[in-house]
C-alpha positions in Angstrom: 149.2 99.7 125.3 146.2 98.4 126.7 144.7 100.0 129.8 142.3 99.4 132.4 140.0 101.6 131.0 140.2 99.7 127.5 139.6 96.3 129.2 136.6 97.6 131.5 134.9 98.8 128.1 135.6 95.7 126.3 134.0 93.9 129.1 131.0 96.3 129.3 130.7 95.4 125.4 130.8 91.5 125.9 127.4 90.3 125.2 127.9 86.6 126.3 127.0 86.2 130.1 130.0 83.5 130.5 132.4 85.2 128.6 132.0 88.5 130.2 132.4 87.0 133.7 135.5 84.9 132.8 137.0 88.0 131.2 136.1 89.8 134.4 138.2 87.3 136.4 141.1 87.1 133.8 141.3 91.0 133.8 141.4 91.3 137.5 144.4 88.6 137.6 146.2 90.5 134.8 145.8 94.0 136.8 147.2 92.5 139.8 150.3 90.8 138.2 150.9 94.0 136.4 150.4 92.8 133.0 147.8 95.6 132.7 150.0 98.8 134.2 148.2 101.9 133.3 144.5 103.2 133.9 144.0 105.1 131.0 140.7 107.0 129.9 137.9 105.4 127.8 134.3 106.3 128.0 132.1 103.4 128.8 128.8 102.8 126.9 125.5 104.1 128.2 124.1 100.2 128.5 126.3 97.1 128.8 125.9 94.6 125.8 123.7 91.7 126.9 122.9 87.9 125.2 119.8 87.6 123.2 118.4 85.5 126.2 116.8 86.2 128.8 114.1 88.2 127.8 114.3 91.6 129.7 110.9 92.9 131.1 109.9 95.7 133.1 109.8 94.9 136.7 106.0 95.3 136.6 105.9 92.4 134.1 108.0 89.9 135.9 106.1 86.8 137.0 106.2 86.3 140.6 108.6 83.9 141.9 107.4 80.9 144.3 108.0 80.6 147.9 108.5 76.5 147.9 111.2 74.7 148.0 110.6 72.5 144.7 113.3 72.5 141.8 111.4 74.9 139.7 111.4 77.6 142.3 115.0 77.0 143.1 116.2 77.3 139.5 114.0 80.9 139.4 115.7 81.8 142.6 119.4 80.9 141.2 118.5 82.5 137.5 117.3 85.5 139.2 120.5 86.0 141.7 122.5 85.1 138.3 120.9 88.2 136.6 121.9 90.3 139.6 125.4 89.5 139.7 125.8 89.7 135.8 124.7 93.3 136.4 126.9 93.7 139.3 130.0 92.5 136.9 128.8 95.4 134.6 128.6 98.0 137.5 131.9 97.3 139.0 133.5 97.8 135.4 131.5 100.7 134.7 132.6 102.6 138.1 136.3 101.7 136.9 135.6 103.3 133.5 133.3 106.1 134.3 135.1 107.8 137.6 138.7 108.3 137.3 138.7 111.7 139.3 136.3 113.4 141.5 136.0 116.7 140.3 139.5 117.7 139.6 141.0 115.3 142.0 142.1 112.1 140.4 141.2 108.9 142.4 144.2 107.2 143.8 145.2 103.5 142.4 143.8 102.4 145.5 140.3 103.0 144.2 140.8 100.8 140.9 142.5 98.1 143.0 139.3 97.9 145.1 136.9 97.7 142.4 139.2 95.3 140.2 138.7 93.2 143.1 134.8 93.7 143.2 134.7 93.0 139.6 136.5 89.6 139.8 134.3 88.7 142.9 131.4 89.3 141.0 132.3 87.3 138.0 133.1 84.4 140.3 129.8 84.6 141.8 127.9 84.5 138.3 130.1 81.7 137.2 129.3 79.6 140.6 125.6 80.4 139.8 125.8 79.2 136.3 127.4 76.1 137.4 124.3 75.4 140.0 121.9 76.1 137.4 123.8 73.9 135.1 123.4 71.1 137.8 119.6 71.6 138.2 119.1 71.0 134.1 118.8 74.8 133.3 120.8 77.6 132.0 120.9 81.4 132.6 118.6 82.8 129.9 116.0 80.2 130.3 113.7 82.6 132.2 113.1 86.1 131.9 115.0 88.5 133.8 114.5 92.2 135.6 115.3 95.1 132.9 115.6 97.6 136.0 119.0 96.7 137.5 121.0 99.1 135.2 118.9 102.0 136.1 120.5 102.7 139.3 124.0 103.0 137.0 122.2 105.3 134.6 120.8 107.6 137.6 124.2 107.8 139.3 126.2 108.1 136.0 127.3 111.9 136.7 128.1 111.8 140.6 130.5 109.6 142.2 129.0 109.8 145.6 125.8 109.1 144.4 126.7 106.0 142.8 128.5 104.9 145.8 125.5 105.9 148.1 123.2 104.0 145.9 124.9 100.7 144.3 127.0 99.3 147.1 125.3 100.8 150.2 121.6 100.4 149.3 121.6 97.6 146.6 124.3 95.7 147.9 123.6 96.0 151.6 120.3 95.0 150.6 121.7 91.4 149.6 122.9 91.1 153.1 119.6 91.4 154.5 117.8 89.0 151.9 120.6 86.4 151.4 120.5 84.4 154.8 116.8 83.1 154.4 117.5 82.2 150.9 120.4 80.2 152.2 118.3 78.5 154.8 115.5 77.9 152.3 118.1 76.1 150.2 119.4 73.9 153.1 115.8 73.1 154.0 115.3 71.6 150.5 118.6 69.6 150.8 120.4 71.6 148.0 123.7 72.3 150.2 125.7 72.9 147.1 123.5 76.1 146.3 123.4 77.3 150.0 127.2 77.1 150.0 127.4 79.2 147.0 125.0 82.0 148.4 126.9 81.9 151.7 130.3 82.6 149.5 128.2 85.5 147.8 127.0 86.8 151.3 130.5 86.8 152.4 132.0 88.5 149.8 129.3 91.2 149.6 130.2 92.4 153.2 133.5 93.3 151.5 131.9 95.1 148.8 129.5 97.1 150.9 132.7 98.2 153.0 134.7 99.3 149.9 131.6 101.4 149.0 131.3 102.9 152.3 135.1 103.4 152.7 135.2 105.2 149.3 132.0 107.3 149.9 133.5 108.5 153.4 136.7 109.3 151.4 134.8 111.2 149.0 132.7 113.1 151.8 136.1 113.8 153.4 137.4 115.5 150.3 134.6 117.4 149.6 134.2 118.6 153.5 130.7 117.1 154.2 129.1 115.1 156.6 128.9 111.3 155.4 125.6 110.6 157.3 123.3 113.4 156.2 124.9 113.5 152.8 124.2 109.6 152.2 120.6 110.0 153.6 120.0 113.1 151.2 121.4 111.2 148.0 119.4 108.1 149.0 116.2 110.1 149.5 116.9 111.6 146.0 118.1 108.7 144.1 116.2 105.7 145.7 112.3 105.2 145.2 110.9 104.1 148.5 111.9 103.6 152.2 114.8 101.0 153.0 113.0 97.6 153.9 113.3 95.7 157.2 114.7 93.2 158.5 118.1 94.3 158.3 121.1 92.1 158.8 122.8 94.2 161.5 125.7 91.7 162.1 126.7 91.7 158.4 126.2 95.4 158.0 128.3 96.1 161.0 131.1 94.0 159.4 131.1 96.5 156.6 131.5 99.1 158.8 128.0 100.2 157.7 126.3 101.2 160.9 122.7 101.5 161.9 123.2 105.4 162.3 123.1 105.6 158.3 120.2 103.7 157.4 117.8 103.7 160.5 116.3 106.7 159.8 115.1 105.9 156.1 114.1 102.8 157.2 110.1 101.3 157.0 108.4 102.6 160.1 110.9 105.3 161.2 
């Protein structure tokens, strides 16, 4: 019998980016339909499989992306976002395979339901961005990409609370802050189709931050610790640098992620 953990590991070991995203969506549909019934146990790989392109570079070696509204800058933006979403697909499936318990306490089915939903939407986001690249005469893999994105997974592989604190509640929350200016820039350039894709991504990511925040607070309640100072301590230990302003307070609030969490760690605090 194929389990959810089997499917998660298979997706993590799929190198082709488009196939990975499609399989993420198909697996989510199968889980919801009951065609995959058991969670199972399977150790995820240390790193997910990746296609031969794009070339992966250290962050310091990445070329600076232009800020204009020309076609080349739009392609660079869409390519960078597609790479982020591909990593997000793997982060969601890694969480499903890696975290089946918190200590001796098994995680409930709702945990798997939520992260399968996140994985499904991350796959959708990659495929939407891939379509927009194709419409610009480009493809994922045409430009070099940042090789530091998986580091957060490696750094938090042994602690569920740390994974939730860093990935959805720092990295995805940062996406809520930076995406609206990107949408505005695309609209100024007359690229309404790409702006619409980014709006979909932004709106879905509110739900992803909410899922991360909700499960972080669940873990804290089970461990008998206060979530705010616990989150702040984990971020200080596991995230380099202070959190950047400006914050998209409205979208963070919609995710239930109030300023009492992040303002003490912000630039200038």
